[in-house]
N, C-alpha and C positions, 0 to 999 in steps of 0.2 A: 585429127591432124596435129592438134596441139600436144597431145600426149606423146606423139611420135616425133616431135620437133620438125614437123613439115610446115613450111611457110605457106600462107594463104595467097599472098600477092604474087603477081607475075612481073615481067620486065617491060612488056610492050602493051600499050593501050591502043586498040584499033578504033580510031574515031568513026570510021564508016560503019563498022559492025557493032560499035558500042560494046566491045568485049575486050577482056584481058586474058592473056595466055597463062593465067595462074592456076594453082591447084584447086582453089576454091571454085572457080568457074567450071573447071573440068569435073570436079566432084558433083556439083549441082546438076550439070547436064547428064552425068552418068546415072545419078539417082533418078532423074526424070524418065529414064527408059522403062522403069517398072513402077512409076508413080504417075498415073494418068492426070491427077490434079496438077501436079508440078509441071508435067509436060505441057499441058494446056496453057498454064500460066506463062511459061517461057515462050510459047508459040504465039499467044494472042496479046499479051500485055505490052503496053507502050515501053519504049526503051528506058524511059525515066521512071518506070514503075516495076521493073523486074527485080530491083534490090540486089544488083550484082556489081555495082560500081565500086571503085576504090574507096570512096567515102563510106559506103555501107560496110565494106569489109573492115575498114578501120574501126567503125562503130562496133561491129561484132567483136573484134579483138579487144576493144576497150571494155565492153560488157563482160566478156569472158575473164579479162584481167581483174575486174572488180569482184566477180564471183570468187575467183581463186583467193584474192586478198582477204575477202570476208571470211572464208573458211580458215585461213591462217590466223586471222585476228580473233576469231571466235575461240579457237583452241588456245591462243595465248591468254585470252581473258579467263578462260576456265582454269588455266594453270596459275593465274594471278600474278606471281612474281616473274619478272622478265629483266633482261639486260638489253641495251641498245648498242649497236656498232655502226660506225660511219666512216667513210673515207671519201675525199673529194678529188676530182681530176678534171682535166680539160678534154672535151670530146673533139671529134674531127671538125666540127663547126666552130671551134674556138669558144665554146660555151662552158662555163664552169658548172659542173653538176656534182652533187653529193649522193652516193649510194648509201642507203640506210637498210640495215638488217636488224632483226630482233632474235634473241636467243632465250629459250625457256625450256623448262622440263614439264612435259605434259602429264596428264593424270595416269599414264601408263609408265611413268618414270623414264621416258625416252627423251633424250636431249634433242631439241629442235633448233635449227638455225635457218631462218627464212628471210628472204629478201622482200621488203615491203614497198620499195619505190625509189625513184630518183627525185632529188630536190634541186631545182635550179638555184644558183647563188649569184647575186650581183656583186657581193664582196666576199672575201675569204678571211675576214677577221673573226676573232673569237665571238664578238657580240652577234654578228650576222649568222654564224654557224649555229650557235646555241639557240638563237631565236628560231631558226629553221627546224632544229631538232624538236624543240618544244611544240612547234606548230604541227609537225607531222604526227607527234604522239597525241596531240589533242584531236586532230582530224581522224585518227585511227581509233579514238576513244580508248586509249591506253592510259590508265590512271598513273600519274606521276608518283603517287604515293607508293605504288608497287614496283617502282624502278629500283633495281638492286645492283646494277653493274653498268659500266661504260667501257667500251673498247674502241680505241682510236690509235693512230700512229703516234710516234714520239715527238712530233713537231711541237714547238713551244706554243703555237696557237691552240693546239688541242690539249696538251698536257701541262701547260703552265700552272704553277701552284697558286698564283694570285689572281690572274685574270684570264686563264685559259678556258676552253670550253668545258673541260671536266670540272674545273673549280666553280664556274658559273652555275652549272647544273647541280653540283653538290651543295651549293648554297640553298637551293630550293629543295633538294632531297639529300640530306646528309648520308643516307645509307647507300647511295649509288656510288660504289667504289670504282675508281678508274684503274684499268689494266692496260698495259702497253700491248698492242696487237702482237700476237706470237708470230704471225707471218712476217710482219714488218721487222720484228726483232731478229728473226732468223735471217732475213735478207741482209740486215746490217752486219750480223756476225759473219756471214759468208763473204760479203764485200770486204769487210775489214781483214778477214783471213787471207783473201786473195791478194790484197795489197801488201800484207805483212810478209808473206812467204815469197821470197824472190823467185823460186823455181816455178810456182804456180802463176805468178804475175807474168813471168817471161813466156810461159806456154800460151796464156790467153792473148798476150800481145802478138806473138808470132802467128797464131791461128787467125787473128783478126787481120793482120797485115797480109797474110797469105791469101785469105779469101778476097780481100780487096784487090790484090795484085792479079789474081786469076780472073775475077769477075768484072774488074773495071775496064777491061779492054776486050773487044770482040776478037781481035787478032790472037791474043793469048788464050782466050776461051776456045777458039777454033783449033789451035795447036793441041790443047789439052784433050779435046774430043777425038783427035786423030790417034792419040796414045791411049785413051780410055774409051773403048767401044761402048761401054755401058753408059747410056745417056743419063740414067738416074744418078750414077756416081758423080758425073760432071756437075749435074744440077746441085747436088748436095755440097760439092766442093766450092762452087761459086755462090752458094746461097740462093740459087734460083729455083726455089720450091714454094709450094703453097704454104708450108708451115714455117719457112724461114727465108725471108727476103733480105737482100743486101740492104744495110742500114741507109746508105745514100739514096737508094731507089725508093725506100719508104718515105724518107724525108721529102724527096721531090714530089712523090705522089700526093702526100698530105698537103704540101704547099699549094699544088694546083687545085686540090679539091675544096679548099677553104674559100668561102665567099667573104672577103674582107674589104674594107675601104681602101681604095687605091692611094698610093703615096703621091704627094704633090711635089713635083720636081721643080 
């Protein structure tokens, strides 16, 4: 299921039946049809000894993740030289997390770029981030002496020449050269180009305002649907699709989904 990107967990936990409507539960009961031992276990074992609960599923996912990570790290250790890449962001729970990847050339001369984990951050200053990066390399048994590259965004916290993350790590490993992330650099170029060219800036502004005008009012959306019989076209015009939601709707949904401390009035 993992190889095919099929989630294990379901959405509803039946407290009476002690079952969940997930793919893992379905797969286990399906296999039990031609596995007498498994079928007997499911039929006779106590509900707390069937090993199908959400906690057990999470444990299985964690074990599988550890196995995949160990395969990646073993290949990286065989390659010896590696680079590290990191970028931090705030998730929907308002927690600051840093995604860490490594890049290396394996024994078959193939360039590999693999994700190795998320690192929670209490602070986003250079000292905290560099400490977290050194810690995850130590936990993964990646020798700092073999570090040859660093890839981050261009923010001063990461790229500062005196006290940035790249400078702090380079003090420990002078051969770990810093490179501005090409994706971030491309994004900056595109953003700057769109702001600099009047015609492009006007087009983006007009499209944004038009989408808001059509999707911000049920009455205007209803009028649009009368003139455009294709419902999918209407959804794309007002941004009401699974791939593209109206920005205001996203902000509202995110605000309600976060569990934050209430304000004192």
